[in-house]
C-alpha positions as CSV (number, residue, x, y, z in Angstrom):
1,M,5.5,10.7,51.6
2,L,2.5,8.5,50.6
3,V,-0.6,8.6,52.8
4,G,-3.6,6.0,52.5
5,V,-6.6,6.1,54.7
6,M,-8.9,2.8,55.0
7,L,-12.1,4.5,55.1
8,A,-15.2,2.0,56.1
9,A,-17.1,2.4,53.0
10,D,-14.2,1.6,50.5
11,Y,-13.7,-2.1,52.1
12,S,-16.0,-4.5,52.9
13,G,-15.5,-8.2,54.0
14,A,-13.8,-9.8,57.1
15,N,-11.2,-7.6,58.9
16,E,-8.3,-9.7,57.4
17,T,-9.7,-9.2,54.0
18,R,-10.0,-5.6,54.5
19,E,-6.6,-5.3,55.9
20,R,-5.1,-7.3,52.7
21,D,-6.9,-5.1,50.1
22,F,-6.1,-1.9,51.8
23,Q,-2.4,-3.0,51.9
24,A,-2.6,-4.0,48.3
25,A,-4.0,-0.7,47.1
26,L,-1.2,1.1,49.1
27,E,1.4,-1.1,47.5
28,E,0.2,-0.1,44.1
29,A,-0.1,3.7,44.9
30,A,3.6,3.3,45.9
31,E,4.4,1.7,42.7
32,L,2.5,4.8,41.0
33,V,4.8,7.2,43.3
34,R,7.8,5.2,41.8
35,A,6.9,5.4,38.3
36,T,6.8,9.2,38.5
37,G,10.4,8.8,39.3
38,G,9.9,10.1,42.9
39,E,11.7,9.0,45.7
40,L,9.4,7.5,48.4
41,V,10.5,8.4,51.9
42,Q,7.7,7.6,54.2
43,V,4.4,5.5,54.0
44,E,1.5,6.7,56.6
45,S,-1.7,4.9,56.8
46,A,-4.9,5.7,59.2
47,K,-8.4,4.3,59.6
48,R,-11.5,6.4,59.5
49,D,-15.4,5.8,59.3
50,R,-15.5,8.6,56.8
51,A,-13.3,11.3,55.2
52,H,-13.2,14.8,57.1
53,S,-14.7,17.2,55.0
54,A,-11.9,19.8,55.6
55,L,-8.5,17.9,55.8
56,F,-9.6,14.3,54.8
57,V,-7.7,12.7,57.6
58,G,-8.4,14.1,60.9
59,T,-6.8,17.2,62.8
60,G,-4.7,15.1,65.0
61,K,-3.1,13.0,62.0
62,A,-2.7,16.2,60.0
63,E,-0.5,17.4,62.9
64,E,1.2,14.2,62.9
65,L,1.7,14.5,59.2
66,A,2.9,17.9,59.4
67,E,5.7,16.9,62.1
68,A,6.9,14.3,59.6
69,V,7.1,16.5,56.6
70,R,9.0,18.7,58.9
71,L,11.6,16.1,60.1
72,N,12.2,14.5,56.9
73,E,12.4,17.4,54.9
74,I,9.4,16.1,52.7
75,E,8.7,17.9,49.4
76,L,5.5,16.3,48.3
77,V,2.6,14.3,49.8
78,V,0.5,12.2,48.0
79,F,-2.6,10.9,49.0
80,N,-4.1,7.7,47.7
81,H,-7.5,9.1,47.3
82,E,-9.4,11.9,45.2
83,L,-9.3,15.0,47.2
84,T,-11.7,17.7,47.0
85,P,-10.0,21.2,45.8
86,T,-10.7,22.4,49.4
87,Q,-8.9,19.3,51.3
88,E,-6.0,19.8,49.1
89,R,-5.6,23.6,49.8
90,N,-6.1,22.8,53.7
91,L,-3.8,20.2,53.7
92,E,-0.9,22.2,52.0
93,K,-1.6,25.0,54.7
94,A,-1.2,22.2,57.4
95,L,1.6,20.3,55.9
96,Q,3.5,23.3,54.4
97,C,4.2,21.5,51.4
98,R,2.6,20.4,48.0
99,V,-0.1,18.0,48.1
100,L,-1.1,15.8,45.3
101,D,-4.1,13.3,45.2
102,R,-4.6,10.1,43.1
103,V,-5.7,11.9,40.2
104,G,-3.0,14.2,40.4
105,L,-0.6,11.5,40.7
106,I,-2.0,9.5,37.7
107,L,-1.9,12.6,35.5
108,A,1.6,13.3,36.3
109,I,2.4,9.8,35.1
110,F,0.3,10.2,31.6
111,A,2.1,13.5,31.1
112,Q,5.7,12.2,31.4
113,R,4.9,9.1,29.0
114,A,2.4,10.4,26.3
115,Q,4.5,10.4,23.1
116,S,2.0,11.1,20.3
117,Q,0.4,14.4,19.4
118,E,-2.9,12.9,20.5
119,G,-1.5,11.4,23.9
120,R,-0.2,14.7,24.7
121,L,-3.3,16.7,23.8
122,Q,-5.5,14.4,25.9
123,V,-3.4,14.6,29.0
124,E,-3.1,18.4,28.8
125,L,-7.2,18.2,28.7
126,A,-7.5,16.2,31.5
127,Q,-4.9,18.0,33.6
128,L,-6.5,21.3,32.8
129,T,-10.0,20.2,33.7
130,H,-8.6,18.8,37.0
131,L,-6.9,22.1,37.5
132,S,-9.8,24.4,36.9
133,G,-11.6,23.4,40.2
134,R,-8.6,24.1,42.0
135,L,-7.7,27.7,41.1
136,V,-7.4,29.3,44.3
137,R,-4.3,28.5,45.4
138,G,-1.9,31.4,45.5
139,Y,-4.4,34.2,45.3
140,G,-5.1,35.3,48.6
141,H,-5.5,39.0,47.5
142,L,-8.3,38.6,44.8
143,Q,-8.5,42.2,44.3
144,S,-10.4,43.5,41.0
145,Q,-8.0,44.0,38.3
146,R,-8.6,47.4,36.1
147,G,-10.3,46.5,33.0
148,G,-8.2,47.0,29.7
149,I,-8.9,47.1,26.2
150,G,-9.0,43.7,24.5
151,L,-7.2,42.4,28.0
152,K,-10.1,41.1,30.2
153,G,-13.9,42.4,31.4
154,P,-14.0,45.3,33.6
155,G,-13.2,44.5,37.4
156,E,-12.5,40.9,36.8
157,T,-10.3,39.4,39.4
158,Q,-7.0,37.4,39.1
159,L,-8.8,34.3,39.5
160,E,-11.6,34.8,37.1
161,T,-8.9,35.5,34.4
162,D,-7.0,32.4,35.1
163,R,-10.4,30.6,35.0
164,R,-11.4,32.2,31.6
165,L,-7.9,31.2,30.0
166,I,-8.1,27.8,31.4
167,N,-11.6,27.3,29.8
168,Q,-10.7,28.7,26.5
169,K,-7.5,26.4,26.5
170,I,-9.9,23.7,27.4
171,A,-12.3,24.6,24.4
172,A,-9.3,24.8,21.9
173,L,-7.6,21.4,22.8
174,K,-11.2,19.6,22.7
175,R,-11.3,21.3,19.0
176,Q,-7.6,19.9,18.4
177,L,-8.8,16.6,19.6
178,K,-11.8,16.5,17.5
179,N,-9.6,16.8,14.5
180,V,-7.4,14.2,15.8
181,E,-10.3,11.8,16.3
182,K,-11.5,12.4,12.4
183,Q,-7.8,11.3,11.1
184,R,-8.2,8.3,13.8
185,A,-11.7,7.2,12.3
186,T,-10.3,7.6,8.7
187,R,-7.6,5.2,9.5
188,R,-9.9,3.1,11.1
189,K,-12.4,3.2,8.0
190,A,-9.7,2.0,5.9
191,R,-8.8,-0.9,8.3
192,L,-12.3,-1.9,8.3
193,R,-12.6,-2.0,4.4
194,G,-9.8,-4.4,4.5
195,S,-12.5,-6.4,6.7
196,L,-9.9,-7.9,8.8
197,K,-11.3,-8.7,12.3
198,T,-9.8,-6.5,15.1
199,F,-8.4,-7.7,18.4
200,A,-7.7,-5.0,21.1
201,L,-5.5,-5.8,24.0
202,V,-6.9,-4.6,27.2
203,G,-6.2,-5.5,30.9
204,Y,-4.8,-4.0,34.2
205,T,-1.6,-1.9,34.2
206,N,1.7,-3.8,34.2
207,T,0.2,-7.4,33.2
208,G,2.4,-7.7,30.1
209,K,0.3,-6.6,27.2
210,S,3.0,-4.6,25.4
211,S,5.5,-7.5,25.9
212,L,2.6,-10.0,24.2
213,F,2.1,-7.4,21.5
214,N,5.7,-7.2,20.7
215,R,6.0,-11.0,20.6
216,L,3.2,-11.3,18.5
217,T,3.9,-8.7,16.0
218,K,7.9,-8.3,16.3
219,A,6.9,-4.7,16.9
220,D,9.0,-2.6,18.9
221,V,6.5,-1.0,21.2
222,L,8.1,0.2,24.7
223,A,7.6,-2.5,27.2
224,K,8.5,-2.0,30.8
225,D,7.9,-3.5,34.3
226,Q,6.3,-0.5,35.4
227,L,2.6,1.3,35.6
228,F,1.2,2.8,32.4
229,A,4.4,2.1,30.3
230,T,2.1,2.3,27.2
231,L,-0.3,5.5,26.5
232,D,-0.5,5.8,22.7
233,T,-2.5,3.0,20.8
234,T,-0.2,1.1,18.4
235,A,-2.2,-1.1,15.8
236,R,-0.7,-3.7,13.7
237,R,-1.6,-6.5,11.1
238,L,-0.9,-9.8,12.5
239,Y,-0.6,-13.1,10.1
240,L,-2.0,-15.9,12.1
241,S,-2.3,-18.9,9.3
242,Q,-2.5,-18.8,5.6
243,E,-6.5,-18.5,5.7
244,C,-6.2,-15.6,8.6
245,S,-5.0,-12.4,9.5
246,V,-6.3,-9.8,11.8
247,I,-5.4,-6.3,13.2
248,I,-4.3,-6.2,17.0
249,T,-4.1,-2.9,18.9
250,D,-2.3,-2.3,22.1
251,T,-3.8,0.1,24.4
252,V,-3.3,2.1,27.8
253,G,-3.8,-0.2,30.8
254,F,-6.2,0.3,33.2
255,V,-6.1,0.8,37.2
256,R,-8.3,0.7,40.5
257,D,-10.5,3.9,40.5
258,L,-9.2,5.0,37.3
259,P,-10.4,9.0,37.3
260,H,-13.2,9.6,35.3
261,S,-11.5,12.9,33.9
262,L,-9.0,10.8,32.4
263,V,-11.6,8.3,31.1
264,A,-13.2,11.2,29.4
265,A,-10.0,12.8,27.9
266,F,-8.7,9.6,26.6
267,S,-12.1,8.5,25.1
268,A,-10.6,8.6,21.5
269,T,-7.8,6.0,22.2
270,L,-10.3,3.9,24.3
271,E,-12.8,4.0,21.5
272,E,-10.3,1.8,19.6
273,T,-11.4,-0.9,22.6
274,A,-15.2,-0.2,22.4
275,L,-15.0,-0.9,18.5
276,A,-12.8,-4.1,18.5
277,D,-14.5,-7.3,17.5
278,V,-12.6,-9.4,20.3
279,L,-11.1,-8.1,23.3
280,L,-7.7,-9.9,24.6
281,H,-8.2,-9.4,28.2
282,V,-4.5,-10.1,29.3
283,A,-4.3,-10.7,33.3
284,D,-1.4,-11.4,35.6
285,V,-2.3,-14.9,37.0
286,S,0.5,-14.7,39.6
287,H,-0.9,-11.4,41.1
288,P,-2.5,-11.8,44.6
289,Q,-5.4,-9.5,43.5
290,L,-6.2,-11.2,40.3
291,E,-10.0,-11.2,40.6
292,R,-10.1,-7.7,41.7
293,Q,-7.9,-6.2,38.9
294,E,-10.3,-8.3,36.5
295,E,-13.3,-6.5,37.8
296,D,-11.7,-3.2,37.9
297,V,-10.8,-3.6,34.2
298,N,-14.5,-4.6,33.5
299,L,-15.7,-1.8,35.2
300,V,-13.8,0.5,32.9
301,L,-14.7,-1.4,29.9
302,E,-18.7,-0.7,31.0
303,E,-17.7,2.8,31.3
304,I,-16.3,3.0,27.7
305,G,-19.1,1.2,26.1
306,A,-17.1,-2.1,25.6
307,G,-18.8,-4.2,28.2
308,D,-20.5,-6.2,25.4
309,V,-17.4,-6.9,23.2
310,P,-16.4,-10.6,23.2
311,Q,-13.4,-11.5,25.7
312,L,-10.8,-13.8,25.4
313,M,-8.9,-14.1,29.0
314,V,-5.2,-14.3,28.4
315,Y,-3.6,-15.4,31.5
316,N,-0.1,-14.1,31.3
317,K,3.0,-14.9,33.6
318,T,2.4,-18.4,34.3
319,D,6.1,-18.8,34.8
320,L,5.6,-17.1,38.2
321,L,3.4,-19.8,39.4
322,P,4.9,-23.2,41.1
323,A,5.5,-25.8,38.6
324,E,2.7,-28.2,40.0
325,K,0.1,-25.3,40.0
326,R,1.1,-24.1,36.5
327,P,-2.1,-24.4,34.1
328,K,-1.7,-24.5,30.5
329,G,-3.7,-24.8,27.3
330,I,-7.0,-23.3,26.1
331,L,-10.1,-23.2,28.3
332,R,-13.4,-23.7,26.3
333,N,-16.8,-22.9,27.0
334,E,-20.0,-25.5,26.6
335,R,-20.1,-24.8,22.8
336,G,-16.3,-25.6,22.5
337,M,-15.3,-21.7,21.9
338,P,-12.2,-20.7,23.5
339,V,-12.8,-18.4,26.6
340,A,-9.2,-18.4,28.2
341,V,-5.6,-19.0,27.3
342,Y,-2.7,-19.8,29.8
343,L,0.6,-18.3,28.7
344,S,3.9,-16.7,29.8
345,V,5.1,-14.1,27.3
346,K,8.7,-14.3,29.1
347,E,9.3,-17.9,28.5
348,G,7.3,-18.0,25.2
349,W,4.8,-20.7,26.5
350,G,1.4,-20.9,25.4
351,L,1.8,-18.6,22.4
352,E,0.9,-21.2,19.7
353,D,-2.4,-21.9,22.0
354,L,-3.1,-18.3,21.8
355,R,-2.7,-18.0,18.1
356,D,-4.8,-20.6,17.3
357,A,-7.8,-19.5,19.8
358,M,-7.5,-16.2,18.0
359,V,-8.1,-17.9,14.4
360,E,-10.9,-19.6,15.7
361,L,-12.7,-16.5,17.1
362,A,-11.5,-14.6,14.2
363,Q,-13.2,-17.3,11.8
364,A,-16.2,-17.6,14.1
365,E,-19.5,-16.7,12.6
366,D,-21.1,-13.7,14.5
């Protein structure tokens, strides 16, 4: 079951706009649930001025949800919000089933998708950081354990032991990630020595970044019509013309309210983005929430220190627009430099325009 709550502080504007934004967020959350392989049985929504401190939803709504869980034999309830550890625990008690918040859901998808050693380390770090604040579940007894040589401190509770072990594991993961980051930095230095300009593909999840990457480089990166199909950064040399070759990297897609713990854990991967010469910001031009998605991506770019990197907007999926409303070609600023390109990766439209725009930007004087 998926639960969405329309909080007054989260949505602004006219009632119709707020309702539309809320429904779009709920639909995206449903996509996230499907991306984990979960079967979505029911979607519940509610409106509140602010979140209930103990249950997030009100007590009446919690009882209603508990009844629905019992009737439909639901095993997992996903809240499209970030819950405090206390709220998560209270809801599990009230609903008598597992409860996952938005952060936990995104982490579950990342855990399924991470392929490289670095990707897996980063996901595990984010998961443990998320878990460390939730370590009360299952320990009603909390009795003191006997001290033992080399085992744990005298009189440590089970909970304290688990916390200590998790903190040790987090420290070990951070050390491993430091080593991986060093290797990545070495590879990056070698690329920079070649003095080729670097273009990084960024954008909301499922806008067609990997498909574009594959089309440009003839690579075979997993490209699926689902959220977060790509987690690991891939870099390729791309020949654009006789005078111009560049490095192009494909990165993880962004999403609305991307958890800060994830941004922190994926800092090594996202660093590729911050160090690029130009960002190719891929957007789904046919999406009803296009502007909102662009804003969300720019917020994450600010957070990772890539807010000032020059961008070329790449408006993909023009094939999904009606023929009479289908823009094409390159948009330029007042200095005549490319700022946006319209294309369809699926149909192959506009790819030459993109290559031309990339050549211009790669050869432009800084």
